CHARMM-style PDB file with segment names, atoms N, HN, CA, C and O in Angstrom:
ATOM      1  N   MET     1      75.703 164.577  32.969  1.00  0.00      PROA
ATOM      2  CA  MET     1      76.488 163.435  34.106  1.00  0.00      PROA
ATOM      3  C   MET     1      77.468 164.810  34.769  1.00  0.00      PROA
ATOM      4  O   MET     1      77.499 165.348  35.876  1.00  0.00      PROA
ATOM      5  N   LYS     2      78.088 164.998  33.691  1.00  0.00      PROA
ATOM      6  HN  LYS     2      78.063 164.560  32.792  1.00  0.00      PROA
ATOM      7  CA  LYS     2      79.239 166.131  34.017  1.00  0.00      PROA
ATOM      8  C   LYS     2      78.704 167.485  34.870  1.00  0.00      PROA
ATOM      9  O   LYS     2      79.249 167.913  35.887  1.00  0.00      PROA
ATOM     10  N   ASP     3      77.704 167.965  34.326  1.00  0.00      PROA
ATOM     11  HN  ASP     3      77.262 167.617  33.500  1.00  0.00      PROA
ATOM     12  CA  ASP     3      76.636 169.186  34.847  1.00  0.00      PROA
ATOM     13  C   ASP     3      76.287 168.959  35.984  1.00  0.00      PROA
ATOM     14  O   ASP     3      76.447 169.942  36.707  1.00  0.00      PROA
ATOM     15  N   LEU     4      75.679 167.688  36.716  1.00  0.00      PROA
ATOM     16  HN  LEU     4      75.549 166.889  36.129  1.00  0.00      PROA
ATOM     17  CA  LEU     4      75.293 167.385  38.015  1.00  0.00      PROA
ATOM     18  C   LEU     4      76.220 167.425  38.854  1.00  0.00      PROA
ATOM     19  O   LEU     4      76.072 168.062  39.898  1.00  0.00      PROA
ATOM     20  N   ILE     5      77.388 166.742  38.567  1.00  0.00      PROA
ATOM     21  HN  ILE     5      77.508 166.225  37.720  1.00  0.00      PROA
ATOM     22  CA  ILE     5      78.882 166.616  39.418  1.00  0.00      PROA
ATOM     23  C   ILE     5      79.248 168.006  39.928  1.00  0.00      PROA
ATOM     24  O   ILE     5      79.395 168.397  41.086  1.00  0.00      PROA
ATOM     25  N   LEU     6      79.385 168.812  38.478  1.00  0.00      PROA
ATOM     26  HN  LEU     6      79.266 168.494  37.538  1.00  0.00      PROA
ATOM     27  CA  LEU     6      79.871 170.300  38.773  1.00  0.00      PROA
ATOM     28  C   LEU     6      79.221 170.912  39.379  1.00  0.00      PROA
ATOM     29  O   LEU     6      79.758 171.758  40.095  1.00  0.00      PROA
ATOM     30  N   ASN     7      77.559 170.761  39.386  1.00  0.00      PROA
ATOM     31  HN  ASN     7      77.123 170.074  38.805  1.00  0.00      PROA
ATOM     32  CA  ASN     7      76.514 171.459  40.187  1.00  0.00      PROA
ATOM     33  C   ASN     7      76.525 171.421  41.902  1.00  0.00      PROA
ATOM     34  O   ASN     7      76.227 172.336  42.670  1.00  0.00      PROA
ATOM     35  N   ILE     8      76.933 170.165  42.188  1.00  0.00      PROA
ATOM     36  HN  ILE     8      77.175 169.422  41.564  1.00  0.00      PROA
ATOM     37  CA  ILE     8      77.058 169.586  43.591  1.00  0.00      PROA
ATOM     38  C   ILE     8      78.648 170.011  44.312  1.00  0.00      PROA
ATOM     39  O   ILE     8      78.943 170.371  45.451  1.00  0.00      PROA
ATOM     40  N   ALA     9      79.379 169.808  43.221  1.00  0.00      PROA
ATOM     41  HN  ALA     9      79.140 169.516  42.295  1.00  0.00      PROA
ATOM     42  CA  ALA     9      80.737 169.956  43.568  1.00  0.00      PROA
ATOM     43  C   ALA     9      80.728 171.702  44.091  1.00  0.00      PROA
ATOM     44  O   ALA     9      81.411 172.195  44.989  1.00  0.00      PROA
ATOM     45  N   LYS    10      79.747 172.374  43.222  1.00  0.00      PROA
ATOM     46  HN  LYS    10      79.192 171.973  42.493  1.00  0.00      PROA
ATOM     47  CA  LYS    10      80.318 173.914  43.200  1.00  0.00      PROA
ATOM     48  C   LYS    10      79.657 174.289  44.695  1.00  0.00      PROA
ATOM     49  O   LYS    10      80.245 175.038  45.475  1.00  0.00      PROA
ATOM     50  N   GLN    11      78.538 173.757  44.955  1.00  0.00      PROA
ATOM     51  HN  GLN    11      78.061 173.148  44.322  1.00  0.00      PROA
ATOM     52  CA  GLN    11      77.829 174.105  45.861  1.00  0.00      PROA
ATOM     53  C   GLN    11      78.160 173.734  47.615  1.00  0.00      PROA
ATOM     54  O   GLN    11      77.575 173.960  48.674  1.00  0.00      PROA
ATOM     55  N   LEU    12      79.422 173.053  47.205  1.00  0.00      PROA
ATOM     56  HN  LEU    12      79.897 172.870  46.344  1.00  0.00      PROA
ATOM     57  CA  LEU    12      80.157 172.491  48.816  1.00  0.00      PROA
ATOM     58  C   LEU    12      81.428 172.959  49.134  1.00  0.00      PROA
ATOM     59  O   LEU    12      81.957 172.517  50.154  1.00  0.00      PROA
ATOM     60  N   VAL    13      82.150 173.960  48.290  1.00  0.00      PROA
ATOM     61  HN  VAL    13      81.721 174.319  47.461  1.00  0.00      PROA
ATOM     62  CA  VAL    13      83.149 174.351  48.123  1.00  0.00      PROA
ATOM     63  C   VAL    13      82.804 176.262  48.597  1.00  0.00      PROA
ATOM     64  O   VAL    13      81.771 176.930  48.552  1.00  0.00      PROA
ATOM     65  N   ASP    14      84.154 176.576  49.002  1.00  0.00      PROA
ATOM     66  HN  ASP    14      84.993 176.033  49.039  1.00  0.00      PROA
ATOM     67  CA  ASP    14      84.656 177.995  49.168  1.00  0.00      PROA
ATOM     68  C   ASP    14      84.762 178.617  48.091  1.00  0.00      PROA
ATOM     69  O   ASP    14      84.505 179.821  48.114  1.00  0.00      PROA
ATOM     70  N   ASN    15      85.155 178.007  46.877  1.00  0.00      PROA
ATOM     71  HN  ASN    15      85.363 177.029  46.858  1.00  0.00      PROA
ATOM     72  CA  ASN    15      86.232 178.488  45.896  1.00  0.00      PROA
ATOM     73  C   ASN    15      85.564 178.012  44.385  1.00  0.00      PROA
ATOM     74  O   ASN    15      86.249 177.740  43.399  1.00  0.00      PROA
ATOM     75  N   PRO    16      83.870 177.973  44.446  1.00  0.00      PROA
ATOM     76  CA  PRO    16      83.527 177.295  43.326  1.00  0.00      PROA
ATOM     77  C   PRO    16      84.190 177.723  41.904  1.00  0.00      PROA
ATOM     78  O   PRO    16      83.836 176.861  41.100  1.00  0.00      PROA
ATOM     79  N   GLU    17      85.008 178.697  41.254  1.00  0.00      PROA
ATOM     80  HN  GLU    17      85.296 179.397  41.908  1.00  0.00      PROA
ATOM     81  CA  GLU    17      85.650 178.959  40.214  1.00  0.00      PROA
ATOM     82  C   GLU    17      86.283 178.632  40.096  1.00  0.00      PROA
ATOM     83  O   GLU    17      86.671 178.776  38.936  1.00  0.00      PROA
ATOM     84  N   ASN    18      87.410 177.637  41.200  1.00  0.00      PROA
ATOM     85  HN  ASN    18      87.096 177.520  42.142  1.00  0.00      PROA
ATOM     86  CA  ASN    18      88.319 176.826  40.874  1.00  0.00      PROA
ATOM     87  C   ASN    18      87.853 175.344  40.845  1.00  0.00      PROA
ATOM     88  O   ASN    18      88.714 174.506  41.112  1.00  0.00      PROA
ATOM     89  N   VAL    19      86.425 174.859  40.514  1.00  0.00      PROA
ATOM     90  HN  VAL    19      85.726 175.540  40.297  1.00  0.00      PROA
ATOM     91  CA  VAL    19      86.226 173.512  40.505  1.00  0.00      PROA
ATOM     92  C   VAL    19      86.063 173.493  39.268  1.00  0.00      PROA
ATOM     93  O   VAL    19      85.378 174.220  38.549  1.00  0.00      PROA
ATOM     94  N   ILE    20      87.163 172.045  38.872  1.00  0.00      PROA
ATOM     95  HN  ILE    20      87.719 171.454  39.456  1.00  0.00      PROA
ATOM     96  CA  ILE    20      86.719 171.780  37.073  1.00  0.00      PROA
ATOM     97  C   ILE    20      86.390 169.797  37.361  1.00  0.00      PROA
ATOM     98  O   ILE    20      86.719 168.893  38.130  1.00  0.00      PROA
ATOM     99  N   VAL    21      85.526 170.048  36.121  1.00  0.00      PROA
ATOM    100  HN  VAL    21      85.259 170.782  35.497  1.00  0.00      PROA
ATOM    101  CA  VAL    21      85.207 168.677  36.384  1.00  0.00      PROA
ATOM    102  C   VAL    21      84.984 167.952  34.659  1.00  0.00      PROA
ATOM    103  O   VAL    21      84.176 168.108  33.743  1.00  0.00      PROA
ATOM    104  N   ASP    22      86.013 167.251  34.865  1.00  0.00      PROA
ATOM    105  HN  ASP    22      86.669 167.124  35.609  1.00  0.00      PROA
ATOM    106  CA  ASP    22      86.039 166.534  33.539  1.00  0.00      PROA
ATOM    107  C   ASP    22      85.423 164.690  33.779  1.00  0.00      PROA
ATOM    108  O   ASP    22      85.322 163.906  34.723  1.00  0.00      PROA
ATOM    109  N   GLU    23      85.151 164.687  32.368  1.00  0.00      PROA
ATOM    110  HN  GLU    23      85.233 165.324  31.601  1.00  0.00      PROA
ATOM    111  CA  GLU    23      84.570 163.241  32.139  1.00  0.00      PROA
ATOM    112  C   GLU    23      85.481 162.666  31.014  1.00  0.00      PROA
ATOM    113  O   GLU    23      86.077 163.373  30.202  1.00  0.00      PROA
ATOM    114  N   SER    24      85.529 161.199  31.059  1.00  0.00      PROA
ATOM    115  HN  SER    24      85.045 160.624  31.719  1.00  0.00      PROA
ATOM    116  CA  SER    24      85.913 160.436  30.153  1.00  0.00      PROA
ATOM    117  C   SER    24      85.116 159.260  30.329  1.00  0.00      PROA
ATOM    118  O   SER    24      84.709 158.832  31.410  1.00  0.00      PROA
ATOM    119  N   ARG    25      84.854 158.595  28.807  1.00  0.00      PROA
ATOM    120  HN  ARG    25      85.184 158.943  27.930  1.00  0.00      PROA
ATOM    121  CA  ARG    25      83.821 157.566  28.684  1.00  0.00      PROA
ATOM    122  C   ARG    25      84.541 156.383  27.904  1.00  0.00      PROA
ATOM    123  O   ARG    25      84.884 156.750  26.780  1.00  0.00      PROA
ATOM    124  N   GLU    26      84.871 155.028  28.202  1.00  0.00      PROA
ATOM    125  HN  GLU    26      84.592 154.730  29.115  1.00  0.00      PROA
ATOM    126  CA  GLU    26      84.946 154.185  27.599  1.00  0.00      PROA
ATOM    127  C   GLU    26      84.088 152.724  27.569  1.00  0.00      PROA
ATOM    128  O   GLU    26      84.164 151.797  28.376  1.00  0.00      PROA
ATOM    129  N   GLY    27      83.292 152.836  26.424  1.00  0.00      PROA
ATOM    130  HN  GLY    27      83.231 153.590  25.769  1.00  0.00      PROA
ATOM    131  CA  GLY    27      82.801 151.797  26.764  1.00  0.00      PROA
ATOM    132  C   GLY    27      81.185 152.329  27.211  1.00  0.00      PROA
ATOM    133  O   GLY    27      80.480 153.250  26.798  1.00  0.00      PROA
ATOM    134  N   ASN    28      80.961 151.113  28.413  1.00  0.00      PROA
ATOM    135  HN  ASN    28      81.534 150.365  28.748  1.00  0.00      PROA
ATOM    136  CA  ASN    28      79.996 151.621  29.218  1.00  0.00      PROA
ATOM    137  C   ASN    28      80.732 152.044  30.940  1.00  0.00      PROA
ATOM    138  O   ASN    28      80.272 151.849  32.065  1.00  0.00      PROA
ATOM    139  N   ILE    29      81.541 152.442  30.652  1.00  0.00      PROA
ATOM    140  HN  ILE    29      81.914 152.601  29.738  1.00  0.00      PROA
ATOM    141  CA  ILE    29      82.415 152.889  32.011  1.00  0.00      PROA
ATOM    142  C   ILE    29      82.689 154.488  31.669  1.00  0.00      PROA
ATOM    143  O   ILE    29      83.352 154.794  30.679  1.00  0.00      PROA
ATOM    144  N   LEU    30      82.149 155.455  32.530  1.00  0.00      PROA
ATOM    145  HN  LEU    30      81.609 155.207  33.335  1.00  0.00      PROA
ATOM    146  CA  LEU    30      82.344 156.695  32.310  1.00  0.00      PROA
ATOM    147  C   LEU    30      83.292 157.206  33.902  1.00  0.00      PROA
ATOM    148  O   LEU    30      82.853 156.947  35.023  1.00  0.00      PROA
ATOM    149  N   THR    31      84.317 157.781  33.708  1.00  0.00      PROA
ATOM    150  HN  THR    31      84.673 157.991  32.797  1.00  0.00      PROA
ATOM    151  CA  THR    31      85.032 157.914  34.965  1.00  0.00      PROA
ATOM    152  C   THR    31      85.139 159.663  34.862  1.00  0.00      PROA
ATOM    153  O   THR    31      85.510 160.287  33.867  1.00  0.00      PROA
ATOM    154  N   ILE    32      84.704 160.248  36.186  1.00  0.00      PROA
ATOM    155  HN  ILE    32      84.403 159.741  36.995  1.00  0.00      PROA
ATOM    156  CA  ILE    32      84.672 161.831  36.155  1.00  0.00      PROA
ATOM    157  C   ILE    32      85.872 162.089  37.294  1.00  0.00      PROA
ATOM    158  O   ILE    32      86.095 161.367  38.265  1.00  0.00      PROA
ATOM    159  N   ARG    33      86.487 163.141  36.971  1.00  0.00      PROA
ATOM    160  HN  ARG    33      86.306 163.728  36.182  1.00  0.00      PROA
ATOM    161  CA  ARG    33      87.543 163.592  37.674  1.00  0.00      PROA
ATOM    162  C   ARG    33      87.370 165.017  38.388  1.00  0.00      PROA
ATOM    163  O   ARG    33      87.637 166.116  37.902  1.00  0.00      PROA
ATOM    164  N   ILE    34      86.944 164.779  39.448  1.00  0.00      PROA
ATOM    165  HN  ILE    34      86.727 163.886  39.843  1.00  0.00      PROA
ATOM    166  CA  ILE    34      87.027 166.482  40.323  1.00  0.00      PROA
ATOM    167  C   ILE    34      87.812 167.145  40.742  1.00  0.00      PROA
ATOM    168  O   ILE    34      88.203 166.700  41.821  1.00  0.00      PROA
ATOM    169  N   ASN    35      88.365 168.165  40.414  1.00  0.00      PROA
ATOM    170  HN  ASN    35      88.047 168.527  39.537  1.00  0.00      PROA
ATOM    171  CA  ASN    35      89.272 169.047  40.772  1.00  0.00      PROA
ATOM    172  C   ASN    35      89.043 170.438  41.443  1.00  0.00      PROA
ATOM    173  O   ASN    35      88.560 171.390  40.829  1.00  0.00      PROA
ATOM    174  N   VAL    36      89.509 170.491  43.036  1.00  0.00      PROA
ATOM    175  HN  VAL    36      89.901 169.719  43.535  1.00  0.00      PROA
ATOM    176  CA  VAL    36      89.093 171.424  43.254  1.00  0.00      PROA
ATOM    177  C   VAL    36      90.233 172.180  43.997  1.00  0.00      PROA
ATOM    178  O   VAL    36      91.169 171.381  43.960  1.00  0.00      PROA
ATOM    179  N   ASP    37      90.570 173.085  44.527  1.00  0.00      PROA
ATOM    180  HN  ASP    37      89.809 173.733  44.557  1.00  0.00      PROA
ATOM    181  CA  ASP    37      90.915 174.064  45.484  1.00  0.00      PROA
ATOM    182  C   ASP    37      91.786 173.387  46.466  1.00  0.00      PROA
ATOM    183  O   ASP    37      91.183 172.586  47.179  1.00  0.00      PROA
ATOM    184  N   PRO    38      93.157 173.516  46.699  1.00  0.00      PROA
ATOM    185  CA  PRO    38      93.462 172.607  47.718  1.00  0.00      PROA
ATOM    186  C   PRO    38      93.184 172.502  49.246  1.00  0.00      PROA
ATOM    187  O   PRO    38      93.418 171.621  50.073  1.00  0.00      PROA
ATOM    188  N   SER    39      92.410 174.123  49.334  1.00  0.00      PROA
ATOM    189  HN  SER    39      92.220 174.839  48.662  1.00  0.00      PROA
ATOM    190  CA  SER    39      92.151 174.811  50.446  1.00  0.00      PROA
ATOM    191  C   SER    39      90.633 173.842  50.857  1.00  0.00      PROA
ATOM    192  O   SER    39      90.386 173.652  52.048  1.00  0.00      PROA
ATOM    193  N   ASP    40      89.765 173.324  49.860  1.00  0.00      PROA
ATOM    194  HN  ASP    40      89.965 173.478  48.893  1.00  0.00      PROA
ATOM    195  CA  ASP    40      88.475 172.986  49.581  1.00  0.00      PROA
ATOM    196  C   ASP    40      88.605 171.430  49.811  1.00  0.00      PROA
ATOM    197  O   ASP    40      87.593 170.805  50.125  1.00  0.00      PROA
ATOM    198  N   MET    41      89.543 170.927  49.698  1.00  0.00      PROA
ATOM    199  HN  MET    41      90.366 171.435  49.443  1.00  0.00      PROA
ATOM    200  CA  MET    41      89.802 169.290  49.801  1.00  0.00      PROA
ATOM    201  C   MET    41      88.874 168.714  50.671  1.00  0.00      PROA
ATOM    202  O   MET    41      87.850 168.207  50.213  1.00  0.00      PROA
ATOM    203  N   GLY    42      89.102 168.729  51.853  1.00  0.00      PROA
ATOM    204  HN  GLY    42      89.933 169.141  52.224  1.00  0.00      PROA
ATOM    205  CA  GLY    42      88.166 168.222  53.319  1.00  0.00      PROA
ATOM    206  C   GLY    42      86.690 168.621  52.931  1.00  0.00      PROA
ATOM    207  O   GLY    42      85.853 167.819  53.343  1.00  0.00      PROA
ATOM    208  N   LYS    43      86.213 169.673  52.238  1.00  0.00      PROA
ATOM    209  HN  LYS    43      86.893 170.325  51.903  1.00  0.00      PROA
ATOM    210  CA  LYS    43      85.029 169.986  52.110  1.00  0.00      PROA
ATOM    211  C   LYS    43      84.529 169.186  51.198  1.00  0.00      PROA
ATOM    212  O   LYS    43      83.491 168.668  51.611  1.00  0.00      PROA
ATOM    213  N   ILE    44      84.947 168.715  49.662  1.00  0.00      PROA
ATOM    214  HN  ILE    44      85.791 169.136  49.327  1.00  0.00      PROA
ATOM    215  CA  ILE    44      84.401 167.681  48.962  1.00  0.00      PROA
ATOM    216  C   ILE    44      84.718 166.122  49.490  1.00  0.00      PROA
ATOM    217  O   ILE    44      84.356 165.151  48.825  1.00  0.00      PROA
ATOM    218  N   ILE    45      85.363 166.004  50.633  1.00  0.00      PROA
ATOM    219  HN  ILE    45      85.657 166.792  51.173  1.00  0.00      PROA
ATOM    220  CA  ILE    45      85.640 164.573  50.964  1.00  0.00      PROA
ATOM    221  C   ILE    45      84.689 164.364  52.322  1.00  0.00      PROA
ATOM    222  O   ILE    45      84.026 163.374  52.631  1.00  0.00      PROA
ATOM    223  N   GLY    46      84.822 165.439  52.920  1.00  0.00      PROA
ATOM    224  HN  GLY    46      85.360 166.243  52.669  1.00  0.00      PROA
ATOM    225  CA  GLY    46      84.122 165.121  53.695  1.00  0.00      PROA
ATOM    226  C   GLY    46      84.623 164.413  55.478  1.00  0.00      PROA
ATOM    227  O   GLY    46      85.736 163.912  55.644  1.00  0.00      PROA
ATOM    228  N   LYS    47      83.960 164.476  56.213  1.00  0.00      PROA
ATOM    229  HN  LYS    47      83.056 164.883  56.079  1.00  0.00      PROA
ATOM    230  CA  LYS    47      84.518 163.671  57.441  1.00  0.00      PROA
ATOM    231  C   LYS    47      84.332 162.007  57.311  1.00  0.00      PROA
ATOM    232  O   LYS    47      83.221 161.500  57.160  1.00  0.00      PROA
ATOM    233  N   GLN    48      85.411 161.328  57.381  1.00  0.00      PROA
ATOM    234  HN  GLN    48      86.314 161.740  57.504  1.00  0.00      PROA
ATOM    235  CA  GLN    48      85.314 159.958  57.148  1.00  0.00      PROA
ATOM    236  C   GLN    48      84.837 159.661  55.612  1.00  0.00      PROA
ATOM    237  O   GLN    48      84.533 158.509  55.300  1.00  0.00      PROA
ATOM    238  N   GLY    49      84.782 160.631  54.743  1.00  0.00      PROA
ATOM    239  HN  GLY    49      85.029 161.567  54.996  1.00  0.00      PROA
ATOM    240  CA  GLY    49      84.890 160.269  53.072  1.00  0.00      PROA
ATOM    241  C   GLY    49      83.289 159.981  53.072  1.00  0.00      PROA
ATOM    242  O   GLY    49      82.788 159.045  52.449  1.00  0.00      PROA
ATOM    243  N   ARG    50      82.591 160.870  53.817  1.00  0.00      PROA
ATOM    244  HN  ARG    50      82.998 161.631  54.323  1.00  0.00      PROA
ATOM    245  CA  ARG    50      80.846 160.903  53.783  1.00  0.00      PROA
ATOM    246  C   ARG    50      80.324 161.620  52.775  1.00  0.00      PROA
ATOM    247  O   ARG    50      79.203 161.417  52.310  1.00  0.00      PROA
ATOM    248  N   ILE    51      81.136 162.515  52.381  1.00  0.00      PROA
ATOM    249  HN  ILE    51      82.048 162.679  52.759  1.00  0.00      PROA
ATOM    250  CA  ILE    51      80.448 163.495  51.361  1.00  0.00      PROA
ATOM    251  C   ILE    51      80.944 162.952  49.973  1.00  0.00      PROA
ATOM    252  O   ILE    51      80.230 163.133  48.987  1.00  0.00      PROA
ATOM    253  N   ALA    52      82.155 162.286  49.861  1.00  0.00      PROA
ATOM    254  HN  ALA    52      82.735 162.139  50.662  1.00  0.00      PROA
ATOM    255  CA  ALA    52      82.720 161.624  48.828  1.00  0.00      PROA
ATOM    256  C   ALA    52      81.817 160.823  48.439  1.00  0.00      PROA
ATOM    257  O   ALA    52      81.213 160.831  47.366  1.00  0.00      PROA
ATOM    258  N   LYS    53      81.708 160.054  49.397  1.00  0.00      PROA
ATOM    259  HN  LYS    53      82.198 160.047  50.268  1.00  0.00      PROA
ATOM    260  CA  LYS    53      80.409 158.460  49.197  1.00  0.00      PROA
ATOM    261  C   LYS    53      79.319 158.666  48.677  1.00  0.00      PROA
ATOM    262  O   LYS    53      78.746 157.956  47.851  1.00  0.00      PROA
ATOM    263  N   ALA    54      78.795 160.163  49.373  1.00  0.00      PROA
ATOM    264  HN  ALA    54      79.260 160.740  50.045  1.00  0.00      PROA
ATOM    265  CA  ALA    54      77.324 160.562  48.712  1.00  0.00      PROA
ATOM    266  C   ALA    54      77.280 160.967  47.544  1.00  0.00      PROA
ATOM    267  O   ALA    54      76.314 160.730  46.819  1.00  0.00      PROA
ATOM    268  N   ILE    55      78.727 161.915  47.008  1.00  0.00      PROA
ATOM    269  HN  ILE    55      79.512 162.108  47.596  1.00  0.00      PROA
ATOM    270  CA  ILE    55      78.492 162.064  45.841  1.00  0.00      PROA
ATOM    271  C   ILE    55      78.671 160.917  44.495  1.00  0.00      PROA
ATOM    272  O   ILE    55      78.136 160.957  43.388  1.00  0.00      PROA
ATOM    273  N   ARG    56      79.555 159.991  45.021  1.00  0.00      PROA
ATOM    274  HN  ARG    56      79.990 159.959  45.921  1.00  0.00      PROA
ATOM    275  CA  ARG    56      79.623 158.824  44.286  1.00  0.00      PROA
ATOM    276  C   ARG    56      78.109 158.018  44.213  1.00  0.00      PROA
ATOM    277  O   ARG    56      77.868 157.487  43.129  1.00  0.00      PROA
ATOM    278  N   THR    57      77.324 157.920  45.027  1.00  0.00      PROA
ATOM    279  HN  THR    57      77.520 158.350  45.908  1.00  0.00      PROA
ATOM    280  CA  THR    57      76.412 157.616  45.200  1.00  0.00      PROA
ATOM    281  C   THR    57      75.260 158.219  44.346  1.00  0.00      PROA
ATOM    282  O   THR    57      74.651 157.560  43.503  1.00  0.00      PROA
ATOM    283  N   VAL    58      75.015 159.501  44.625  1.00  0.00      PROA
ATOM    284  HN  VAL    58      75.509 160.037  45.310  1.00  0.00      PROA
ATOM    285  CA  VAL    58      74.135 160.109  43.334  1.00  0.00      PROA
ATOM    286  C   VAL    58      74.818 159.875  42.049  1.00  0.00      PROA
ATOM    287  O   VAL    58      73.984 159.618  41.181  1.00  0.00      PROA
ATOM    288  N   ALA    59      75.970 159.870  41.627  1.00  0.00      PROA
ATOM    289  HN  ALA    59      76.648 160.079  42.331  1.00  0.00      PROA
ATOM    290  CA  ALA    59      76.570 159.445  40.254  1.00  0.00      PROA
ATOM    291  C   ALA    59      76.415 158.142  39.819  1.00  0.00      PROA
ATOM    292  O   ALA    59      76.498 157.926  38.610  1.00  0.00      PROA
ATOM    293  N   LYS    60      76.193 157.187  40.631  1.00  0.00      PROA
ATOM    294  HN  LYS    60      76.125 157.362  41.613  1.00  0.00      PROA
ATOM    295  CA  LYS    60      76.096 156.026  40.131  1.00  0.00      PROA
ATOM    296  C   LYS    60      74.562 155.581  40.287  1.00  0.00      PROA
ATOM    297  O   LYS    60      74.259 154.437  39.948  1.00  0.00      PROA
ATOM    298  N   ALA    61      73.796 156.267  40.682  1.00  0.00      PROA
ATOM    299  HN  ALA    61      74.043 157.196  40.958  1.00  0.00      PROA
ATOM    300  CA  ALA    61      72.388 156.153  40.672  1.00  0.00      PROA
ATOM    301  C   ALA    61      72.174 157.033  39.324  1.00  0.00      PROA
ATOM    302  O   ALA    61      71.258 156.478  38.716  1.00  0.00      PROA
ATOM    303  N   ALA    62      72.452 157.735  38.871  1.00  0.00      PROA
ATOM    304  HN  ALA    62      73.195 158.185  39.364  1.00  0.00      PROA
ATOM    305  CA  ALA    62      72.489 158.472  37.741  1.00  0.00      PROA
ATOM    306  C   ALA    62      73.103 157.861  36.451  1.00  0.00      PROA
ATOM    307  O   ALA    62      72.790 158.235  35.321  1.00  0.00      PROA
ATOM    308  N   GLY    63      73.902 156.997  36.693  1.00  0.00      PROA
ATOM    309  HN  GLY    63      74.156 156.693  37.611  1.00  0.00      PROA
ATOM    310  CA  GLY    63      74.591 156.342  35.473  1.00  0.00      PROA
ATOM    311  C   GLY    63      73.643 154.822  35.400  1.00  0.00      PROA
ATOM    312  O   GLY    63      73.584 154.027  34.462  1.00  0.00      PROA
ATOM    313  N   THR    64      73.057 154.770  36.540  1.00  0.00      PROA
ATOM    314  HN  THR    64      73.105 155.416  37.302  1.00  0.00      PROA
ATOM    315  CA  THR    64      71.884 153.580  36.109  1.00  0.00      PROA
ATOM    316  C   THR    64      70.962 153.540  35.000  1.00  0.00      PROA
ATOM    317  O   THR    64      70.637 152.601  34.273  1.00  0.00      PROA
ATOM    318  N   LYS    65      70.577 154.854  35.020  1.00  0.00      PROA
ATOM    319  HN  LYS    65      70.841 155.617  35.610  1.00  0.00      PROA
ATOM    320  CA  LYS    65      69.345 155.123  33.805  1.00  0.00      PROA
ATOM    321  C   LYS    65      70.220 154.846  32.760  1.00  0.00      PROA
ATOM    322  O   LYS    65      69.572 154.572  31.750  1.00  0.00      PROA
ATOM    323  N   GLU    66      71.200 154.811  32.614  1.00  0.00      PROA
ATOM    324  HN  GLU    66      71.726 155.033  33.435  1.00  0.00      PROA
ATOM    325  CA  GLU    66      71.687 155.263  30.822  1.00  0.00      PROA
ATOM    326  C   GLU    66      72.627 153.651  30.773  1.00  0.00      PROA
ATOM    327  O   GLU    66      73.045 153.244  29.689  1.00  0.00      PROA
ATOM    328  N   ASN    67      72.825 153.003  31.829  1.00  0.00      PROA
ATOM    329  HN  ASN    67      72.486 153.333  32.710  1.00  0.00      PROA
ATOM    330  CA  ASN    67      73.552 151.783  31.793  1.00  0.00      PROA
ATOM    331  C   ASN    67      74.862 151.893  31.942  1.00  0.00      PROA
ATOM    332  O   ASN    67      75.557 151.202  31.197  1.00  0.00      PROA
ATOM    333  N   LEU    68      75.478 152.720  32.863  1.00  0.00      PROA
ATOM    334  HN  LEU    68      74.913 153.281  33.468  1.00  0.00      PROA
ATOM    335  CA  LEU    68      76.571 153.433  32.700  1.00  0.00      PROA
ATOM    336  C   LEU    68      77.019 152.169  33.954  1.00  0.00      PROA
ATOM    337  O   LEU    68      76.277 151.299  34.411  1.00  0.00      PROA
ATOM    338  N   GLN    69      78.546 152.447  34.307  1.00  0.00      PROA
ATOM    339  HN  GLN    69      79.148 153.153  33.936  1.00  0.00      PROA
ATOM    340  CA  GLN    69      79.219 152.105  35.479  1.00  0.00      PROA
ATOM    341  C   GLN    69      80.116 153.553  35.916  1.00  0.00      PROA
ATOM    342  O   GLN    69      80.985 153.864  35.102  1.00  0.00      PROA
ATOM    343  N   VAL    70      80.011 154.166  36.750  1.00  0.00      PROA
ATOM    344  HN  VAL    70      79.305 153.913  37.411  1.00  0.00      PROA
ATOM    345  CA  VAL    70      80.416 155.581  36.991  1.00  0.00      PROA
ATOM    346  C   VAL    70      81.254 155.279  38.003  1.00  0.00      PROA
ATOM    347  O   VAL    70      81.046 154.511  38.942  1.00  0.00      PROA
ATOM    348  N   ASN    71      82.502 156.115  37.693  1.00  0.00      PROA
ATOM    349  HN  ASN    71      82.671 156.739  36.930  1.00  0.00      PROA
ATOM    350  CA  ASN    71      83.806 156.179  38.477  1.00  0.00      PROA
ATOM    351  C   ASN    71      84.452 157.510  38.954  1.00  0.00      PROA
ATOM    352  O   ASN    71      85.314 158.051  38.260  1.00  0.00      PROA
ATOM    353  N   ILE    72      84.059 158.016  40.082  1.00  0.00      PROA
ATOM    354  HN  ILE    72      83.359 157.577  40.645  1.00  0.00      PROA
ATOM    355  CA  ILE    72      84.377 159.450  40.696  1.00  0.00      PROA
ATOM    356  C   ILE    72      85.819 159.253  41.072  1.00  0.00      PROA
ATOM    357  O   ILE    72      86.122 158.246  41.712  1.00  0.00      PROA
ATOM    358  N   ASP    73      86.763 160.160  40.716  1.00  0.00      PROA
ATOM    359  HN  ASP    73      86.516 160.978  40.196  1.00  0.00      PROA
ATOM    360  CA  ASP    73      87.988 160.334  41.531  1.00  0.00      PROA
ATOM    361  C   ASP    73      87.823 162.083  41.611  1.00  0.00      PROA
ATOM    362  O   ASP    73      87.340 162.957  40.891  1.00  0.00      PROA
ATOM    363  N   ILE    74      88.523 162.014  42.924  1.00  0.00      PROA
ATOM    364  HN  ILE    74      88.916 161.304  43.509  1.00  0.00      PROA
ATOM    365  CA  ILE    74      88.428 163.393  43.610  1.00  0.00      PROA
ATOM    366  C   ILE    74      90.116 163.564  43.437  1.00  0.00      PROA
ATOM    367  O   ILE    74      90.761 162.693  44.021  1.00  0.00      PROA
ATOM    368  N   VAL    75      90.841 164.516  42.752  1.00  0.00      PROA
ATOM    369  HN  VAL    75      90.317 165.224  42.278  1.00  0.00      PROA
ATOM    370  CA  VAL    75      92.491 164.518  42.484  1.00  0.00      PROA
ATOM    371  C   VAL    75      92.842 165.853  43.006  1.00  0.00      PROA
ATOM    372  O   VAL    75      92.201 166.864  42.719  1.00  0.00      PROA
ATOM    373  N   ASP    76      93.793 165.837  43.718  1.00  0.00      PROA
ATOM    374  HN  ASP    76      94.313 165.016  43.952  1.00  0.00      PROA
ATOM    375  CA  ASP    76      94.313 166.966  44.141  1.00  0.00      PROA
ATOM    376  C   ASP    76      95.177 167.931  43.528  1.00  0.00      PROA
ATOM    377  OT1 ASP    76      95.530 168.931  44.154  1.00  0.00      PROA
TER     378      ASP     76
END
């Protein structure tokens, strides 16, 4: 899951070398934190949060395959 989100995030930003994705798991809850360069924050969130919502949708769809509840946090 971490690799999937990392690959998506790196394709969206201007500084892919500054993208850091961390994940932690407690039971069936998987929390993924995305850190990007401050100048790329708008590209990861998108207009009215559309890109962030799309990333969350993909992650939740991938999580249902493994019976996981996936939470995505975008950290500045």
